[in-house]
VOPAGU-2260 file (C-alpha; in pm, 1 decimal, decimal comma):
REM VOPAGU-2260
SITE   aa  ch    i         X         Y         Z
SITE  MET   A    0   -4905,8    3009,8    1043,3
SITE  TYR   A    1   -4610,9    2945,0    1305,1
SITE  SER   A    2   -4464,8    2649,7    1456,2
SITE  TYR   A    3   -4280,2    2543,6    1756,6
SITE  ALA   A    4   -3956,8    2532,6    1611,5
SITE  LEU   A    5   -3941,9    2946,6    1600,2
SITE  LEU   A    6   -3981,4    2922,5    1958,3
SITE  GLU   A    7   -3665,2    2952,8    2176,5
SITE  LYS   A    8   -3541,9    2719,9    2447,7
SITE  ASN   A    9   -3574,5    2906,0    2883,6
SITE  CYS   A   10   -3849,5    3174,8    2676,9
SITE  TYR   A   11   -4191,7    3251,8    2807,3
SITE  TYR   A   12   -4484,9    3300,0    2537,2
SITE  LEU   A   13   -4828,6    3428,8    2497,7
SITE  VAL   A   14   -4954,2    3216,9    2245,3
SITE  LYS   A   15   -5303,9    3075,0    2077,6
SITE  GLU   A   16   -5228,1    2738,3    1931,6
SITE  LYS   A   17   -5566,1    2730,0    1723,0
SITE  GLU   A   18   -5766,2    3021,3    1625,0
SITE  GLU   A   19   -6056,3    2938,7    1854,2
SITE  ASP   A   20   -5793,9    2889,4    2167,4
SITE  THR   A   21   -5765,8    3111,7    2450,9
SITE  ILE   A   22   -5406,3    3251,6    2487,1
SITE  THR   A   23   -5179,6    3041,2    2671,7
SITE  LEU   A   24   -4861,1    3098,6    2859,4
SITE  ILE   A   25   -4585,2    2846,5    2761,0
SITE  LYS   A   26   -4227,3    2783,2    2815,9
SITE  ILE   A   27   -3989,5    2602,0    2616,7
SITE  ASN   A   28   -3785,0    2390,0    2884,0
SITE  PHE   A   29   -3537,2    2220,8    2627,3
SITE  GLU   A   30   -3534,6    2079,6    2274,9
SITE  THR   A   31   -3403,3    1803,4    2067,0
SITE  ASP   A   32   -3339,4    1763,9    1661,8
SITE  SER   A   33   -3736,7    1708,8    1631,9
SITE  CYS   A   34   -3936,6    1812,1    1923,9
SITE  VAL   A   35   -3944,3    2072,4    2235,1
SITE  HIS   A   36   -4058,6    1979,5    2592,3
SITE  VAL   A   37   -4315,1    2259,5    2659,0
SITE  SER   A   38   -4480,7    2358,9    3000,5
SITE  LYS   A   39   -4775,4    2501,1    2970,9
SITE  TYR   A   40   -4924,8    2772,7    3236,2
SITE  ASP   A   41   -5293,5    2764,0    3328,2
SITE  GLU   A   42   -5423,4    2649,3    3705,8
SITE  THR   A   43   -5213,8    2381,7    3701,2
SITE  THR   A   44   -4876,7    2321,7    3453,6
SITE  LEU   A   45   -4865,3    2089,5    3204,7
SITE  LEU   A   46   -4538,0    1915,7    3058,0
SITE  GLU   A   47   -4571,2    1807,3    2671,2
SITE  TRP   A   48   -4375,8    1731,4    2391,6
SITE  ARG   A   49   -4462,1    1871,2    2111,1
SITE  LYS   A   50   -4299,9    1847,8    1733,4
SITE  LYS   A   51   -4125,7    2114,1    1607,7
SITE  ALA   A   52   -4328,5    2144,6    1326,2
SITE  ASP   A   53   -4691,8    2125,0    1535,6
SITE  PRO   A   54   -4868,5    2470,6    1425,4
SITE  ILE   A   55   -4865,6    2777,7    1649,9
SITE  PHE   A   56   -5228,2    3002,3    1533,4
SITE  ASP   A   57   -5047,4    3299,6    1664,4
SITE  ILE   A   58   -4715,0    3380,1    1903,2
SITE  LEU   A   59   -4870,0    3696,4    2060,9
SITE  GLU   A   60   -4546,3    3769,8    2290,5
SITE  LEU   A   61   -4198,2    3728,0    2387,4
SITE  LEU   A   62   -4216,5    3802,1    2772,0
SITE  ASP   A   63   -3920,0    3981,1    2880,4
SITE  ASP   A   64   -3750,9    3863,7    3216,6
SITE  ASP   A   65   -3942,9    4184,9    3414,6
SITE  LYS   A   66   -4290,4    4056,3    3310,0
SITE  VAL   A   67   -4204,2    3678,1    3365,4
SITE  LYS   A   68   -4118,5    3778,4    3732,1
SITE  GLU   A   69   -4399,8    3970,4    3766,9
SITE  TRP   A   70   -4593,7    3679,4    3647,7
SITE  GLN   A   71   -4461,2    3420,0    3887,9
SITE  VAL   A   72   -4564,3    3619,6    4176,4
SITE  VAL   A   73   -4928,0    3646,1    4086,4
SITE  TYR   A   74   -4894,9    3242,9    3938,6
SITE  LYS   A   75   -4761,6    3143,6    4275,4
SITE  ASP   A   76   -4975,9    3335,5    4464,7
SITE  ASN   A   77   -5291,7    3216,0    4316,7
SITE  LEU   A   78   -5166,7    2808,8    4299,7
SITE  GLY   A   79   -5278,0    2850,3    4719,0
SITE  THR   A   80   -5653,6    2888,6    4551,4
SITE  TYR   A   81   -5637,3    2586,8    4392,3
SITE  ASN   A   82   -5460,1    2378,7    4636,8
SITE  TYR   A   83   -5669,9    2311,1    4959,7
SITE  GLU   A   84   -5770,3    2016,7    5104,6
SITE  GLU   A   85   -6088,2    1973,4    5287,9
SITE  GLU   A   86   -6062,3    1910,7    5676,3
SITE  ASP   A   87   -6313,6    1737,6    5843,9
SITE  ASP   A   88   -6503,7    1792,3    6138,0
SITE  ASP   A   89   -6521,9    1462,7    6292,1
């Protein structure tokens, strides 16, 4: 079992917080003595604080800079898919 204390600031990771969870991409934004501020990426970005002692079931991968750049292009392209407004037909 891992914890958030192992993760480095400004790095992107593929993790499973619990064994039954799906794989999640996270980024550690900054840290305090006892907590880290985390961005979780899905259809939208969720920002949250986690204790450094909070468990992580598995850290699958630390993404290198090239993989992060590739992912950012795909993520930004897909944001438009979820952010649309319905037009009135009046």
